[in-house]
Structure formats: structure tokens, C-alpha cells
C-alpha positions as CSV (number, residue, x, y, z in Angstrom):
1,M,-10.1,-22.2,-16.7
2,T,-10.3,-19.2,-18.2
3,L,-9.6,-15.5,-17.4
4,W,-12.7,-14.7,-16.8
5,Q,-13.8,-18.0,-14.7
6,T,-10.7,-17.1,-12.8
7,L,-11.3,-13.2,-12.3
8,F,-15.3,-14.4,-11.0
9,T,-14.3,-16.4,-8.3
10,R,-15.2,-16.7,-4.3
11,R,-11.4,-16.4,-3.5
12,M,-11.2,-13.1,-6.0
13,M,-14.5,-11.4,-4.2
14,I,-12.5,-12.1,-0.9
15,C,-9.8,-10.0,-2.2
16,V,-12.3,-7.2,-3.0
17,L,-13.2,-6.9,0.2
18,T,-9.7,-7.8,1.9
19,G,-8.4,-4.6,0.2
20,F,-11.1,-2.6,0.6
21,T,-10.8,-3.2,4.5
22,S,-7.0,-2.7,4.6
23,G,-7.2,0.8,2.9
24,L,-9.9,2.5,4.3
25,P,-7.7,3.0,7.9
26,L,-5.0,4.2,6.2
27,Y,-6.4,6.6,3.6
28,L,-8.5,7.9,6.6
29,L,-5.1,8.8,8.5
30,L,-4.0,10.4,5.0
31,N,-6.6,12.0,3.6
32,L,-9.8,12.8,6.1
33,L,-7.2,13.1,9.4
34,P,-5.7,15.9,7.8
35,A,-8.7,17.8,6.7
36,W,-10.7,17.4,9.7
37,L,-7.6,19.2,11.4
38,R,-6.8,21.8,9.0
39,T,-10.4,22.9,8.9
40,E,-10.2,23.2,12.9
41,H,-7.6,25.8,12.6
42,V,-4.9,23.3,13.5
43,D,-1.5,24.6,13.0
44,L,0.0,23.1,9.5
45,R,3.4,22.1,11.2
46,V,1.4,19.5,13.5
47,I,-0.3,18.2,10.8
48,G,2.9,17.4,9.0
49,A,4.4,16.2,12.3
50,M,1.3,13.9,12.6
51,A,2.4,11.6,9.6
52,L,4.8,10.3,12.3
53,I,2.1,8.3,13.2
54,Q,2.0,5.9,10.9
55,F,5.2,4.2,11.9
56,P,3.1,0.7,13.0
57,Y,3.3,0.1,9.2
58,T,6.9,0.0,9.2
59,W,7.4,-1.9,12.3
60,K,4.6,-4.4,12.5
61,F,6.7,-7.4,11.4
62,L,7.9,-7.1,15.2
63,W,4.4,-8.5,16.2
64,S,3.1,-10.5,13.1
65,P,4.7,-13.5,15.6
66,F,2.1,-13.2,18.1
67,L,-0.5,-13.4,14.7
68,D,1.2,-16.7,14.1
69,R,1.7,-18.5,17.3
70,Y,-2.1,-17.6,19.3
71,A,-5.5,-17.7,18.4
72,V,-8.5,-15.9,19.3
73,P,-11.1,-18.3,20.6
74,L,-13.7,-19.2,18.3
75,L,-13.2,-17.9,15.0
76,G,-9.6,-19.6,14.7
77,R,-5.8,-18.3,13.9
78,R,-6.8,-16.1,11.3
79,R,-10.7,-15.1,11.2
80,G,-10.4,-14.6,15.0
81,W,-7.8,-11.6,14.6
82,M,-9.4,-10.3,11.7
83,L,-12.6,-9.8,13.7
84,L,-11.0,-8.4,16.3
85,T,-9.1,-5.8,15.0
86,Q,-11.8,-5.0,12.7
87,V,-14.2,-4.1,15.4
88,A,-11.2,-2.4,17.4
89,L,-10.9,-0.2,14.5
90,L,-14.8,0.3,13.5
91,V,-15.0,1.9,17.3
92,V,-12.0,3.8,17.5
93,I,-13.0,5.3,14.0
94,A,-16.1,6.3,15.7
95,A,-14.9,7.6,18.7
96,L,-12.1,9.5,16.8
97,G,-14.7,12.1,15.6
98,G,-15.8,12.8,19.2
99,F,-12.7,14.8,20.3
100,S,-12.4,18.6,19.7
101,P,-8.9,19.4,17.8
102,Q,-8.5,22.7,19.8
103,R,-9.2,21.3,23.5
104,D,-8.1,17.3,22.9
105,L,-5.5,17.4,20.5
106,S,-3.6,15.0,22.8
107,M,-6.2,12.2,22.8
108,I,-6.6,12.7,19.2
109,V,-2.7,11.5,18.3
110,L,-3.5,8.9,20.8
111,F,-6.0,7.6,19.0
112,A,-4.6,8.1,15.5
113,T,-1.4,6.1,16.7
114,L,-4.0,3.3,18.1
115,L,-5.8,3.6,14.6
116,A,-2.4,2.8,13.0
117,F,-1.4,0.2,14.9
118,L,-4.6,-1.4,14.6
119,S,-4.7,-1.0,10.9
120,A,-0.9,-2.4,10.6
121,T,-2.4,-5.6,12.4
122,Q,-5.0,-6.2,10.1
123,D,-3.0,-5.9,7.1
124,I,-0.5,-8.7,8.8
125,V,-3.4,-10.8,9.4
126,L,-5.2,-9.9,5.9
127,D,-2.3,-10.4,4.1
128,A,-1.3,-14.0,6.0
129,Y,-4.9,-14.7,5.0
130,R,-4.9,-14.0,1.5
131,R,-1.4,-16.1,0.9
132,E,-3.0,-18.9,2.2
133,L,-6.6,-18.6,0.2
134,L,-5.1,-18.0,-3.3
135,L,-3.6,-21.0,-5.3
136,E,-0.2,-20.5,-6.6
137,H,-1.6,-19.0,-10.3
138,E,-3.9,-17.1,-8.7
139,L,-1.3,-14.8,-7.1
140,G,-0.7,-12.3,-9.5
141,L,-4.3,-11.6,-10.2
142,G,-5.6,-12.0,-6.5
143,N,-2.7,-9.5,-5.3
144,A,-4.0,-7.0,-8.4
145,V,-7.5,-7.2,-7.4
146,H,-6.3,-6.7,-3.5
147,V,-4.3,-3.5,-4.4
148,N,-7.4,-2.1,-6.7
149,A,-9.9,-2.7,-3.8
150,Y,-7.2,-1.1,-1.4
151,R,-7.1,2.4,-3.5
152,I,-11.1,2.8,-4.3
153,A,-11.4,2.2,-0.3
154,G,-9.5,5.6,-0.5
155,L,-12.7,7.2,-1.9
156,V,-14.6,7.0,1.4
157,P,-12.4,8.9,3.7
158,G,-11.0,11.0,0.5
159,A,-14.1,11.9,-1.3
160,L,-17.4,10.7,0.8
161,S,-16.5,11.9,4.0
162,L,-15.2,15.1,3.1
163,I,-18.7,15.8,0.8
164,L,-20.6,14.5,4.0
165,A,-18.8,17.2,6.3
166,D,-19.9,20.1,4.6
167,Y,-23.4,18.9,5.7
168,L,-23.0,16.8,9.2
169,P,-20.8,17.6,12.0
170,W,-17.5,15.8,12.3
171,D,-18.4,13.5,15.1
172,S,-21.2,12.0,12.5
173,V,-19.0,12.3,9.5
174,F,-16.7,9.6,11.7
175,A,-19.2,7.9,12.7
176,I,-20.8,7.2,9.1
177,T,-16.8,6.2,8.0
178,A,-16.5,3.4,10.6
179,L,-19.6,1.4,9.4
180,F,-17.7,0.7,6.0
181,M,-15.8,-1.3,8.4
182,I,-19.1,-3.8,8.2
183,P,-18.1,-5.4,5.1
184,G,-15.1,-6.8,6.3
185,M,-16.6,-7.9,9.4
186,A,-19.1,-9.5,7.3
187,M,-16.9,-11.2,5.3
188,T,-14.8,-12.1,8.1
189,L,-17.8,-14.3,10.0
190,L,-18.8,-15.9,6.1
191,I,-15.3,-16.8,5.4
192,T,-13.6,-20.5,6.5
193,E,-10.1,-20.6,8.3
194,P,-7.6,-21.6,6.1
195,P,-6.1,-25.3,7.1
196,V,-3.1,-24.6,9.4
197,L,0.0,-25.9,7.8
198,H,2.6,-25.2,11.3
199,T,1.7,-23.9,14.7
200,P,4.7,-22.8,16.6
201,R,4.9,-24.2,19.9
202,N,6.0,-21.5,21.7
203,L,6.7,-17.6,20.9
204,R,10.6,-17.9,20.4
205,D,9.9,-20.7,17.6
206,A,7.1,-17.8,16.1
207,V,9.8,-15.2,16.2
208,V,13.0,-17.3,15.1
209,E,11.6,-20.1,13.1
210,P,10.3,-17.6,10.2
211,F,13.6,-15.9,10.1
212,L,15.2,-19.4,9.8
213,E,13.2,-20.8,6.8
214,F,14.2,-18.0,4.8
215,I,17.5,-17.9,5.2
216,Q,17.7,-21.5,4.7
217,R,15.5,-21.9,1.6
218,Q,17.5,-18.8,0.2
219,G,20.7,-19.2,1.5
220,W,22.2,-15.8,3.0
221,Q,23.4,-14.5,-0.3
222,G,20.0,-15.5,-2.1
223,A,18.0,-13.6,1.2
224,A,20.2,-10.6,0.9
225,L,19.8,-10.2,-2.5
226,I,15.6,-10.3,-2.0
227,L,16.0,-8.0,0.7
228,A,17.9,-5.5,-0.9
229,F,15.6,-5.9,-4.1
230,L,12.1,-5.1,-1.8
231,F,14.1,-2.2,-0.5
232,F,15.0,-0.7,-3.9
233,Y,12.4,-1.8,-6.6
234,K,10.2,0.9,-5.9
235,L,12.6,3.5,-4.0
236,G,13.2,5.5,-7.1
237,D,9.3,5.5,-8.2
238,S,8.4,6.1,-4.2
239,L,10.8,9.4,-3.9
240,S,9.3,11.0,-7.2
241,T,6.1,10.9,-5.8
242,A,6.6,12.2,-2.3
243,L,6.1,16.1,-3.3
244,A,4.5,15.6,-6.4
245,T,1.1,18.2,-5.3
246,P,4.1,21.0,-4.6
247,F,5.9,20.0,-7.5
248,Y,2.9,20.5,-9.8
249,L,2.3,23.9,-7.7
250,D,5.5,25.0,-8.6
251,M,4.9,24.5,-12.4
252,G,1.9,27.1,-12.0
253,F,-1.3,24.3,-11.9
254,S,-4.0,25.7,-9.4
255,K,-5.0,23.5,-6.1
256,T,-8.1,23.1,-7.8
257,Q,-6.8,22.1,-11.2
258,I,-4.1,19.7,-9.6
259,G,-7.1,18.3,-7.3
260,L,-9.3,17.6,-10.5
261,I,-6.9,16.0,-12.5
262,A,-5.0,14.3,-10.2
263,K,-8.7,12.5,-9.2
264,N,-9.4,11.4,-12.5
265,A,-6.0,10.8,-14.1
266,G,-4.6,9.6,-11.1
267,L,-7.2,7.1,-9.6
268,W,-8.5,4.8,-12.5
269,P,-5.1,4.4,-14.4
270,A,-3.5,3.0,-11.1
271,V,-7.1,0.6,-10.7
272,I,-7.0,-0.4,-14.6
273,G,-3.1,-0.7,-14.4
274,A,-3.2,-3.1,-11.2
275,L,-6.1,-4.9,-12.8
276,L,-4.4,-5.4,-16.4
277,G,-1.3,-6.4,-14.4
278,G,-3.0,-9.0,-12.4
279,I,-4.3,-10.3,-15.7
280,W,-1.2,-10.0,-17.7
281,M,0.6,-11.9,-14.8
282,I,-1.2,-15.2,-15.7
283,K,0.3,-15.0,-19.2
284,L,3.9,-13.6,-18.5
285,G,4.7,-14.8,-14.8
286,I,5.4,-12.7,-12.0
287,N,9.1,-12.6,-13.1
288,R,8.5,-11.3,-16.8
289,A,5.8,-8.7,-15.0
290,L,8.1,-7.4,-12.9
291,W,10.8,-7.0,-15.6
292,L,8.1,-5.2,-17.5
293,F,6.1,-3.1,-15.3
294,G,9.4,-2.1,-13.9
295,I,10.1,-0.2,-17.3
296,V,6.9,1.7,-17.0
297,Q,7.6,2.9,-13.7
298,V,11.1,4.1,-14.9
299,L,9.3,5.9,-17.6
300,S,6.9,7.3,-15.2
301,I,9.5,9.2,-13.1
302,F,10.9,10.5,-17.0
303,G,7.5,12.1,-17.3
304,F,7.8,13.9,-14.0
305,Y,11.3,15.0,-15.4
306,W,9.7,15.9,-18.7
307,L,7.0,18.4,-17.2
308,A,9.6,19.9,-15.3
309,T,11.5,21.0,-18.4
310,Q,8.7,22.7,-19.2
311,G,9.1,25.1,-16.4
312,H,6.6,27.5,-14.6
313,H,3.7,28.4,-16.4
314,D,2.4,31.9,-15.7
315,T,-0.9,31.2,-17.7
316,I,-2.1,27.3,-17.7
317,A,-3.7,26.5,-21.2
318,P,-5.6,23.7,-21.9
319,A,-2.3,22.1,-23.3
320,H,-0.6,22.3,-20.4
321,L,-3.8,20.5,-18.4
322,M,-3.1,17.8,-21.1
323,Q,0.7,17.7,-20.1
324,L,-0.2,17.4,-16.2
325,G,-2.8,14.7,-17.3
326,L,-0.6,12.7,-19.2
327,V,2.2,12.8,-16.6
328,I,-0.4,12.0,-13.6
329,G,-2.0,9.2,-15.8
330,L,1.7,7.6,-16.8
331,E,2.9,7.6,-13.3
332,A,-0.7,5.9,-11.9
333,L,-0.2,3.5,-14.3
334,G,3.2,2.8,-13.4
335,V,2.3,2.4,-9.8
336,G,-0.7,0.3,-10.5
337,L,1.3,-2.2,-12.5
338,G,4.5,-2.6,-10.8
339,T,2.6,-2.4,-7.5
340,A,0.4,-5.5,-8.6
341,A,3.8,-7.4,-9.8
342,F,5.6,-6.4,-6.2
343,V,3.1,-7.7,-4.1
344,A,2.8,-10.6,-6.0
345,Y,6.2,-11.5,-5.8
346,I,6.0,-10.5,-2.3
347,A,3.2,-13.1,-1.9
348,R,5.1,-16.1,-3.7
349,T,8.7,-15.0,-1.8
350,T,6.6,-16.2,1.8
351,H,6.7,-20.0,2.8
352,P,2.5,-20.8,3.6
353,A,3.6,-22.0,7.0
354,Y,5.0,-18.7,8.1
355,T,3.0,-16.0,6.2
356,A,1.9,-13.6,9.3
357,T,5.7,-13.1,10.3
358,Q,7.6,-12.8,6.4
359,F,4.8,-11.4,4.8
360,A,5.3,-8.7,7.4
361,L,8.6,-8.5,7.1
362,F,8.8,-8.0,3.6
363,T,5.9,-5.3,3.4
364,S,7.5,-3.2,6.5
365,L,11.0,-3.4,4.5
366,A,9.3,-2.0,1.3
367,A,7.5,0.7,3.8
368,V,11.1,2.3,4.4
369,P,11.7,4.2,1.5
370,R,8.3,5.8,1.6
371,T,8.4,6.3,5.9
372,F,12.1,7.4,5.6
373,V,13.8,8.1,2.5
374,N,11.0,10.0,1.6
375,A,11.6,12.6,4.4
376,T,15.0,14.0,2.5
377,A,12.5,15.0,-1.1
378,G,12.5,18.5,0.1
379,W,16.1,18.9,1.3
380,L,17.3,16.9,-2.3
381,V,14.7,19.5,-4.2
382,E,16.2,22.3,-2.9
383,L,20.0,21.0,-3.5
384,L,19.3,19.5,-6.6
385,G,16.2,21.5,-7.9
386,W,13.3,19.9,-9.6
387,N,14.8,18.6,-13.0
388,V,18.1,17.2,-11.4
389,F,15.8,15.6,-8.3
390,F,14.0,13.4,-11.2
391,L,17.0,12.4,-12.7
392,F,18.5,11.3,-9.3
393,C,15.2,9.4,-8.8
394,V,15.8,7.3,-12.2
395,L,19.3,6.2,-10.6
396,L,17.7,5.1,-7.5
397,A,15.2,3.1,-10.0
398,I,18.4,1.0,-11.4
399,P,19.3,-0.9,-8.5
400,G,16.3,-2.6,-8.3
401,M,15.7,-3.0,-11.9
402,M,19.3,-4.7,-12.2
403,L,19.0,-7.0,-9.0
404,L,16.0,-8.5,-11.1
405,A,18.6,-10.2,-13.0
406,K,19.0,-12.7,-9.7
407,V,15.9,-12.5,-7.8
408,A,13.4,-12.6,-11.0
409,P,15.2,-13.6,-14.0
410,W,13.6,-13.3,-17.0
411,D,13.5,-16.9,-18.1
412,A,14.2,-18.5,-15.1
413,P,11.2,-21.4,-14.5
414,E,8.7,-19.9,-11.2
415,H,8.7,-21.9,-8.3
416,T,7.1,-21.3,-4.9
417,P,8.2,-21.8,-1.2
418,L,6.3,-25.3,-1.9
419,T,8.1,-26.7,-4.9
420,G,11.2,-25.5,-4.4
């Protein structure tokens, strides 16, 4: 089968829709919700604290066994949970805009937390379905397509909804945004339920068996090394971008300049990087892609360091804007490539019989740096300064690269849990 025959298949189209449906709720929380609250004059400290509502993404492995053990009637174990969470997300998103940030802030916090919980739950079942859907040689490309669509979904709450807010009341904006869940719902109704390789006998088996299988398959040492790799591989990259916008402001760039350049130089290199990463993984394999794309991630951190060494610009010249675009584009390319290989590795590491629980565990662990370690970024910058801070981020990226020698050796034959 040629590359184009692999790319333009029904399975890849499904990956487009799983990525879009998965990304929409998260970017609503990251982009649309803070913009809404700020335009309604909610205190910045309150808006910053709202980031804590994202905790379900870190702890979703706790309830993932329920989705492996129990099935929603009529549609099956995967499709049933998919449709249930998608309908609930549509309703919650539409209802969220009906509250007033000045009078109903507690209700907004409650609904936003519910939105995060439903979104994380949808991610559990979408990740599991995608792992069960894709053939082994399609894992790299399929997950790259998913990541691409995930990012593109951010254009709805991050761009379209904000534009609509200049012309429509906020309740209408949220209602229209909610309608973008419909393509995912249509996909759920049209796809077929994957074959069930294993159904836990009870909830205890659903919780225990996935962990026992992973440890027995990898051994205690191998399992520990894999979990350490999942934590460290994107740690330096994630920390380096935690305060990207304040860093650009400190370098003298205006908010308008940052917004225009970041929108173009940030989104599309990430999309292209993820797609190229998926295509290259067909030839390279996941192991070698992790090595090569990891190097690009590290180089992108050096880009931030180089920009920091230029110092603050009192007057922004066109050359400075080119420098900013270059740094943002390189970082976005590194994120796109690295994420494509990383998600494909997670998919390959899960056993198809325990996809929901194991995939949720691995992605939850990978989200820990974004949720908790990044919270130290401000303190580190105050202590070290921007230059040393970015060099420190490079150091944090090294353990993940070193662990590749154990968890994904360059010349090792690649295998899946099914083939051993």
C-alpha cells in the first residue's frame, strides 16, 4: 500500500474526527473561557485559578477502568461512552454561556469542571477506540492525524468564537460553539464497534488486570523505565513554553505582534510537523522517530535561549519579528514532530485488551509536567533569569533522551504487546 493509500483511508478520516472532537472542549477551556471572563471584568487572579479545573485530565486514569468494564446499552462499550459524553458536552457547553460571570461565577466554575471531566472521559474512550481501530503500521500516522485535528479544533473556540463574540451575545456564542460537537456525534453513529478482545469479569479485574499485564509484560524494571520516560520525554519542552507569552513581552514585543506571529508561525508548523512526523514514522519506525524528533525538541529550546540572549528590544524592527517567528515556528515544529512520535509510542505500549485503562494511565502521567511542574516556571524565572531558565529546560530534556536507549533503542526491532 502506498503512502497516499494509507493516508486517505476511512480509518484516517475517523482519526480526523476523533482529534477534532477531543480538542474542541479543551481549547474552549484554554481560550474561550478566559476571554469570556476577562471581557466581563472578572479578576485576573480568579481567571488564573480557573486553570485548576483541568485536573480531570491528569487524574482520568482513576475512572478509566469503568469504561473498560461497563458498556452503555445499544451502541456498545466504546461507541456508547463516546456518544454519551459527546451529547453531555454539547449540552454543558451550550448551558455554560447562559450564566453571568458577575452573578453566577460559582455555577460557571461548576459547569467548567464538569466540562473538563466529560472531556477527559471522552478522551479515554476516543484514545481506546483509536488504538483498537488502527493497524500496527498505521499507529504513527493515525495518531499524527489525530494530533493535527486536535490542534485545528482550537481554531473554533480560539478564533471563530472570539470573532462571533464581537457581534453576538455570549450565550449565542457558546451555543454555536457547542454545535461543533455534532460531527463527532455523527461519526460515533456511523462507525462500527471494534471487536472486544477482553471484558473484565468485574470492576476489580478492570482496575487490577491492566496494571498487572503491563508489569508482567515489561517486568518491574522495564515498567519503571517506561513510566519514567513518559514523564521526562516532553518535560523540558513543556516547561520552556509554560511562560512563552510573558517571555515575548519581556523581550519587548507587543501583544498584537505576538498574537499575529504566534497564530501563523505557531499553529501551522505544528500541524505540518505532526503530519510529516506521521508520514516519516512509516519509514523510520516509532523508535527512530522518537530519537530524531526529540533532538528537534531540544533544538527548539535552544531557540528560546538564543532569543533571550538578544535581550529586550526598545524598538521592534522587522528583523526582530523574523527572529520571533523563527523561534515560534521551530518550537511549534518540534512540538508537532515530538508529540506525533510520543503519542504513537503510548499507543504501541498499550495492550489492545486494556486500551482504556492503560492509555489513560500513560497520558495522565505525560500530563503531570504540564499541570504541576509548569506551575514552578514563574519561580524559576525569577530565580534564574530567562537565559539560565532555558538552559535548565535543556537539562531537563536530557533524561528523556537518555531513557530512549532503554525503552526505544535505535536499532531494536519494533514490536507491540501482541507480538511481544
